[in-house]
C-alpha positions in Angstrom: -9.1 -13.8 19.0 -6.4 -11.2 18.6 -5.7 -7.9 20.3 -5.3 -4.5 18.8 -3.1 -2.1 20.6 -2.4 1.5 19.4 0.8 2.9 20.8 4.6 3.4 20.0 6.1 6.7 18.8 3.5 7.0 16.1 0.1 5.4 15.8 0.7 1.8 14.9 -1.6 -1.2 15.3 -0.2 -4.3 16.8 -2.2 -7.5 16.2 -1.3 -10.9 17.7 -3.1 -14.1 18.6 -3.7 -14.0 22.3 -3.0 -17.6 22.8 0.3 -17.8 21.1 2.0 -14.5 21.9 5.7 -14.8 22.8 8.8 -12.6 22.5 10.2 -14.9 19.9 7.3 -14.5 17.4 8.1 -13.5 13.9 7.1 -10.0 13.0 5.7 -8.5 9.8 5.3 -4.8 9.2 2.6 -3.7 6.7 3.1 -0.2 5.4 -0.2 1.2 4.0 -0.5 3.5 1.0 -2.9 6.4 0.4 -6.4 5.5 1.7 -7.8 3.0 4.2 -5.9 0.1 2.6 -5.1 -2.7 5.0 -6.6 -2.4 8.4 -6.8 -4.8 11.4 -9.8 -6.6 9.9 -8.2 -7.2 6.4 -7.8 -10.8 5.4 -4.1 -10.2 4.8 -3.7 -9.6 8.5 -5.6 -12.8 9.3 -3.2 -14.7 7.0 -0.2 -13.6 9.0 -1.9 -13.9 12.4 -2.8 -17.5 11.6 0.8 -18.2 10.7 1.7 -16.8 14.2 3.2 -13.6 13.1 3.0 -10.4 15.2 1.5 -7.9 12.7 2.3 -4.2 12.8 0.4 -1.8 10.5 1.8 1.7 9.8 -0.6 4.3 8.3 1.6 6.8 6.3 -1.1 9.5 6.2 -1.1 10.0 10.0 0.3 13.4 10.8 2.8 11.9 13.3 4.5 9.7 10.7 7.4 11.1 8.7 7.2 9.3 5.4 10.7 10.1 4.2 12.3 9.0 7.4 10.3 6.0 8.6 11.8 4.3 11.7 10.1 1.1 12.8 12.4 0.6 15.8 12.8 -3.2 15.6 14.0 -5.9 13.1 11.1 -7.4 11.1 11.1 -10.8 9.4 8.8 -9.5 6.6 8.0 -6.1 5.3 4.9 -5.6 3.2 4.4 -2.4 1.2 1.1 -1.6 -0.4 0.9 1.1 -3.1 2.7 4.2 -1.8 3.7 2.0 1.2 5.6 -0.2 -1.4 7.7 2.7 -2.4 8.5 3.5 1.2 9.3 -0.2 1.8 11.7 -0.2 -1.2 13.6 2.7 0.5 13.5 1.1 3.9 14.4 -2.5 3.2 18.2 -2.0 2.9 18.3 -1.6 6.7 17.0 -5.1 7.1 19.0 -7.5 4.8 17.6 -10.6 6.5 13.9 -9.6 6.0 11.6 -10.8 3.1 10.0 -8.1 1.1 6.4 -8.1 -0.3 5.4 -5.4 -2.8 1.7 -5.1 -3.5 0.3 -2.9 -6.3 3.3 -0.6 -6.4 6.3 0.4 -8.5 9.6 2.2 -8.6 7.7 5.3 -9.9 4.1 6.6 -10.4 2.8 6.1 -13.9 -1.0 5.3 -14.0 -2.5 3.8 -17.1 -5.4 6.3 -17.0 -4.7 9.9 -18.1 -7.1 11.2 -15.5 -4.7 10.0 -12.8 -1.7 11.7 -14.5 -3.6 14.9 -14.8 -4.6 14.8 -11.1 -0.9 14.2 -10.2 0.1 17.2 -12.4 -2.5 19.4 -10.8 -1.4 18.4 -7.3 2.1 20.0 -7.9 0.9 23.4 -7.0 -0.7 24.4 -3.6 -3.7 25.7 -5.3 -4.2 22.6 -7.4 -3.7 20.3 -4.3 -6.3 22.3 -2.3 -8.7 22.0 -5.3 -8.3 18.2 -5.3 -8.8 18.0 -1.6 -12.1 19.8 -1.9 -13.4 17.0 -4.1 -14.3 15.0 -1.0 -17.0 17.6 -0.2 -19.0 16.6 -3.3 -22.0 14.3 -2.9 -21.0 10.6 -2.5 -22.9 9.5 -5.5 -21.0 11.9 -7.7 -17.7 10.7 -6.2 -18.6 7.1 -6.8 -19.3 7.9 -10.5 -15.9 9.6 -10.6 -14.3 6.5 -8.9 -15.7 4.2 -11.6 -13.7 6.1 -14.2 -10.6 4.7 -12.5 -11.7 1.1 -12.8 -11.0 -1.3 -15.6 -14.0 -1.6 -17.9 -14.2 -5.4 -17.8 -14.7 -5.9 -14.0 -17.7 -7.9 -12.8 -20.5 -6.5 -10.6 -19.2 -8.0 -7.4 -15.8 -6.4 -8.0 -17.4 -3.1 -8.8 -19.4 -3.3 -5.6 -16.3 -4.0 -3.6 -14.5 -1.1 -5.3 -17.4 1.2 -4.4 -17.3 0.2 -0.8 -13.5 0.8 -0.7 -14.1 4.2 -2.3 -16.7 5.2 0.3 -14.3 4.3 3.1 -11.5 6.3 1.4 -13.7 9.4 0.9 -14.4 9.5 4.7 -10.7 8.9 5.4 -9.5 11.6 3.1 -11.6 14.2 4.8 -9.4 13.9 7.8 -6.1 14.3 6.0 -4.3 17.6 6.4 -3.0 19.8 3.6 0.5 19.5 5.1 0.3 15.7 5.0 -0.8 15.6 1.3 2.1 18.0 0.5 4.4 15.6 2.2 3.1 12.7 0.1 3.6 14.6 -3.2 7.1 15.7 -2.2 8.1 12.1 -1.4 6.8 10.8 -4.7 8.5 13.6 -6.6 11.9 12.9 -5.0 11.7 9.1 -4.9 14.4 7.5 -7.0 13.1 3.9 -7.0 15.3 2.7 -9.8 18.6 3.1 -7.8 17.0 1.7 -4.6 15.7 -1.4 -6.4 19.1 -2.2 -7.9 20.6 -2.4 -4.4 17.9 -4.8 -2.9 19.3 -8.3 -2.1 16.3 -9.5 -0.1 14.0 -12.2 -1.3 11.1 -10.2 -2.8 7.6 -11.1 -4.0 5.9 -8.6 -6.3 2.2 -8.8 -6.9 0.3 -6.6 -9.4 -3.3 -6.6 -10.4 -4.1 -7.1 -14.0 -7.0 -4.6 -13.7 -5.1 -2.1 -11.7 -5.2 1.3 -13.5 -3.4 3.2 -10.8 -0.3 1.0 -10.5 -0.6 -1.2 -13.6 1.3 -4.5 -14.1 3.9 -2.7 -16.2 5.3 -1.2 -13.0 5.5 -4.6 -11.3 7.4 -6.0 -14.3 9.9 -3.1 -14.0 10.4 -3.9 -10.3 11.0 -7.6 -11.2 13.7 -6.6 -13.7 15.4 -4.2 -11.2 15.3 -6.5 -8.1 17.6 -9.4 -8.7 16.1 -11.9 -6.2 12.5 -11.3 -7.0 9.4 -13.2 -8.2 6.6 -11.4 -10.1 2.9 -12.5 -10.0 0.0 -10.9 -11.8 -3.4 -11.4 -10.1 -6.8 -10.7 -11.6 -7.5 -7.9 -9.1 -7.9 -4.2 -9.0 -5.6 -1.8 -7.0 -7.3 -2.4 -3.7 -7.8 -6.2 -4.1 -4.5 -7.1 -5.7 -4.3 -10.3 -3.5 -7.2 -12.0 -5.2 -6.7 -15.6 -6.4 -3.1 -16.4 -7.4 -1.8 -13.4 -5.6 -2.9 -14.7 -2.2 -1.6 -18.2 -3.0 1.8 -16.8 -4.0 2.0 -14.8 -0.7 1.2 -17.8 1.5 3.9 -19.8 -0.2 6.4 -17.0 0.1 6.0 -16.3 3.8 
């Protein structure tokens, strides 16, 4: 059993094993990206809980979180950044030189392998274009699922496609709650993020995991991180964007922490 407590200055989920909680527990901060991402029921959380970490999850799309000035108010032993959260972690990690860094499905910049993502990012630069993209979530779910499949690699199996569809449905419902101001904050952060310079300054032990079938943050971006961060290890799993920890990715993470 573990408990889930939502408090602190901004909504944050704290998960610990009831039977082993102590003030001396190691702490891991998981910074989510855009979408549902990693929640309290995610297997990644269970991996850390079983290793007796106190797990703290930050959802960047909550209106009370300031993405460009994130303050987690304690010293973590591990920082995990997923997707956009990885970019935030790259900027944040210099404050914690003794922490380990795990970067999942992310990069020092945004450069999807599918042109449709690049077009959507270009459209989002104007307020009108961003509002137009936000209105897509009002379309029927079956239409949106078909659109989502355009973002998947063509050689994924049926089980993987089903899992991706389930993630997409969760994200559709989640995106309906996100304000225009928050989406504009996300775009502004990405536009002004200089990941190259931040990465060159990172001295922390770093594990980078990319999914071979990730078309949003392809392995090319992970390899770039590996070249920029001196004390880093790069692993390519066989996963998509939202299941990058499949197979060798999960094994590498367990060994790293």
